[in-house]
C-alpha positions in Angstrom: 26.3 -3.8 7.8 22.8 -2.8 6.8 20.2 -5.5 6.6 18.4 -6.1 3.3 14.9 -7.6 3.4 12.8 -9.3 0.8 9.8 -7.1 1.8 10.1 -3.7 0.2 8.6 -1.8 3.2 11.1 -3.3 5.6 13.8 -1.6 3.6 12.0 1.8 3.7 13.4 4.1 6.4 10.1 4.9 8.2 11.8 7.8 10.1 12.4 9.7 6.8 8.9 9.7 5.4 6.3 12.4 5.9 2.7 11.1 5.9 0.2 11.4 4.4 1.5 10.3 1.0 1.1 8.0 -2.0 4.2 6.3 -3.4 5.0 3.4 -5.8 6.3 0.7 -3.5 7.0 -1.9 -6.2 6.6 -2.7 -9.9 6.6 -6.4 -11.0 6.5 -8.0 -14.4 4.8 -11.4 -14.2 4.2 -13.5 -17.3 4.2 -10.5 -19.5 1.9 -8.4 -17.3 2.8 -5.5 -15.1 1.6 -5.1 -11.5 2.2 -1.9 -9.6 2.0 -1.8 -5.8 1.3 1.5 -4.0 1.9 2.6 -0.4 -1.1 4.7 0.6 0.1 6.1 3.8 -2.6 7.9 5.8 -0.7 8.6 9.0 2.9 9.1 10.3 4.6 5.8 11.0 5.5 5.1 14.6 3.6 8.2 15.8 0.0 7.7 14.8 -2.2 4.9 13.8 -5.8 4.3 12.5 -8.0 2.5 15.1 -8.8 -1.0 13.9 -12.6 -0.4 13.5 -12.1 2.7 11.3 -9.3 0.9 9.4 -11.5 -2.1 8.8 -14.3 0.1 7.5 -11.9 2.1 5.3 -10.7 -1.2 3.8 -14.2 -2.4 2.9 -15.2 1.0 1.6 -12.0 1.7 -0.4 -11.9 -1.9 -1.8 -15.5 -1.6 -3.0 -15.6 2.0 -4.2 -12.2 2.1 -5.9 -13.4 -0.6 -8.3 -16.1 1.8 -9.4 -13.4 4.1 -10.8 -10.9 1.6 -12.1 -11.1 -1.9 -13.5 -7.3 -2.2 -12.8 -7.6 -2.5 -9.0 -6.3 -6.0 -8.1 -6.3 -5.6 -4.3 -6.4 -3.1 -1.5 -5.2 -4.3 1.9 -4.6 -2.6 5.3 -1.0 -2.4 6.6 -0.5 -4.4 9.8 0.9 -1.2 11.5 -2.4 0.5 10.8 -0.9 3.5 9.2 -2.3 3.0 5.7 -3.0 0.6 2.9 -1.4 -1.2 0.0 -3.1 -0.9 -3.3 -2.1 -3.3 -6.1 -3.0 -2.3 -9.7 -2.8 -4.1 -13.0 -0.5 -2.2 -15.4 2.2 0.4 -14.8 0.4 3.2 -13.0 1.8 6.5 -11.7 1.3 8.0 -8.2 -0.6 10.9 -9.9 -3.1 8.4 -11.3 -3.5 6.7 -7.9 -4.0 10.1 -6.1 -6.9 10.8 -8.6 -8.4 7.3 -7.9 -7.9 7.7 -4.2 -9.6 11.2 -4.2 -12.6 9.8 -6.1 -12.8 6.8 -3.8 -12.5 8.9 -0.6 -15.3 11.3 -1.9 -17.5 8.2 -2.3 -16.8 7.3 1.3 -18.0 10.6 2.6 -21.3 10.0 0.8 -21.6 6.4 2.1 -24.4 5.5 4.5 -23.2 2.0 5.3 -20.1 -0.2 5.1 -20.3 -2.7 2.2 -20.0 -6.3 3.2 -20.6 -5.6 6.9 -22.5 -8.7 7.9 -21.6 -12.1 9.5 -22.0 -13.7 6.0 -19.6 -11.3 4.2 -17.1 -10.4 6.9 -15.0 -12.4 9.3 -15.1 -9.6 12.0 -18.3 -7.7 11.1 -18.7 -6.2 14.6 -15.4 -4.3 14.2 -16.5 -1.4 12.0 -16.8 2.3 12.4 -18.3 4.2 9.4 -17.9 7.6 11.1 -14.3 6.9 11.9 -13.7 5.9 8.3 -15.2 9.1 7.1 -13.0 11.1 9.5 -9.9 9.5 8.0 -11.2 10.0 4.5 -11.7 13.7 5.3 -8.2 14.0 6.8 -6.7 12.5 3.7 -8.7 14.7 1.4 -7.6 17.8 3.3 -4.0 17.2 2.2 -2.9 19.0 -0.9 -2.1 16.8 -3.9 1.4 18.1 -4.1 2.0 16.9 -0.5 0.5 13.5 -1.2 3.1 13.1 -3.9 6.0 14.2 -1.7 7.2 11.3 0.4 10.5 12.0 2.1 11.4 14.6 4.8 14.4 15.7 2.7 12.1 16.9 0.0 10.4 19.5 2.3 11.7 22.8 3.5 11.5 23.1 7.3 8.7 25.6 7.2 6.7 23.3 4.8 6.9 20.5 7.4 5.3 22.8 9.9 2.2 23.4 7.7 1.4 19.7 7.2 -1.6 18.3 9.1 -0.9 17.6 12.7 -3.3 14.9 13.4 -3.8 13.5 16.9 -1.2 11.2 18.4 -2.6 7.8 19.3 -6.1 9.2 20.0 -7.5 9.3 16.5 -11.0 10.6 17.1 
């Protein structure tokens, strides 16, 4: 018998996805409002991860800059596995719309000269940041074709297509 979990990502077969990608993880209707949750997967689950300092800086930068491009951003949070982020948007949004938002946001990160909210007053772990590392991951994500960001599952790729996807470093992410 297959286990079913309350948490959507626990029901996702992480061995069948091909990162990087953007996918709709959930759509909820609450009190007449629609909330859409996205899985912004930067790196392959169980093979690669983003170092905590770069992930932390990406979180600050993306949370701040994404709101410059959309008033519908509710929250952006890193995944505990350090392979990407969850983005929660107000309204029923598409993955295409979020790829556009993500692209604009990541371009902003490449232009950033500091991490917003990086001080003991504004951040609970302000010493754990790496702007250069955040820019490296932004560049890696931006180097992926939009078509590939919208293709999530291994079964949707031909074998030769899988071979042309970015082969980012395993565990040593610099």
